[in-house]
C-alpha positions as CSV (number, residue, x, y, z in Angstrom):
1,M,51.9,28.9,-125.3
2,K,54.5,28.4,-122.7
3,K,52.7,30.9,-120.7
4,F,49.6,28.7,-121.6
5,I,50.9,25.7,-119.9
6,F,52.0,27.4,-116.4
7,T,48.5,28.9,-116.0
8,I,46.9,25.3,-116.6
9,I,49.2,24.2,-114.2
10,K,48.7,26.7,-111.7
11,I,45.0,26.4,-111.9
12,A,45.1,22.7,-111.7
13,A,47.4,23.2,-108.6
14,I,44.7,25.5,-107.1
15,L,42.1,23.3,-107.4
16,Y,43.8,20.1,-106.2
17,G,45.1,22.1,-103.5
18,I,41.3,22.9,-102.2
19,L,39.7,19.6,-103.3
20,F,42.7,18.2,-100.8
21,L,41.6,20.6,-97.7
22,I,38.0,19.9,-98.0
23,F,39.0,16.0,-97.9
24,F,41.8,16.4,-94.8
25,F,39.2,18.6,-93.0
26,D,36.1,16.8,-93.7
27,L,34.6,19.9,-94.7
28,D,31.6,18.3,-96.7
29,G,30.6,15.9,-94.0
30,K,31.0,18.9,-91.8
31,L,28.0,20.9,-95.0
32,L,26.1,17.9,-94.9
33,Y,26.2,17.0,-90.8
34,Y,25.1,20.8,-89.6
35,F,23.3,21.9,-92.4
36,W,22.0,20.0,-95.1
37,E,20.3,17.1,-92.3
38,P,18.9,19.5,-90.0
39,N,17.2,21.3,-92.9
40,A,16.1,18.2,-94.6
41,V,14.8,16.7,-91.1
42,A,12.8,20.2,-90.4
43,H,11.5,19.8,-93.5
44,F,10.6,16.3,-94.1
45,D,9.1,16.6,-90.6
46,K,6.7,19.3,-91.5
47,M,4.9,17.1,-94.4
48,K,2.0,15.8,-93.8
49,R,1.2,12.2,-94.2
50,K,-2.0,10.2,-93.7
51,D,-2.5,8.2,-90.8
52,N,-1.3,4.7,-91.0
53,T,-2.6,3.6,-88.1
54,K,-6.4,4.3,-89.0
55,T,-5.7,2.0,-92.4
56,P,-8.0,-1.4,-91.9
57,Y,-5.9,-4.4,-91.8
58,T,-7.4,-7.1,-93.3
59,Q,-6.3,-10.5,-94.6
60,K,-6.6,-11.4,-97.9
61,K,-8.5,-14.8,-98.7
62,N,-7.0,-15.7,-102.6
63,V,-3.2,-14.2,-102.6
64,S,-2.9,-16.1,-105.6
65,E,-5.7,-16.7,-108.3
66,N,-4.1,-20.2,-109.7
67,F,-5.3,-22.0,-106.3
């Protein structure tokens, strides 16, 4: 039982150390900035969209049916 508790404490300490290093060196932000964002921008820039400049703009005469 004592060995099991020390094993749990060791695992928790290692996990805490890893999470501290991720926080201290801002590794999650660097991952998002250098990997995720360029790939997301490239993906969303390739998407086909309809041309909003060709959509006719008309003003509604009767905005509310109550008036």
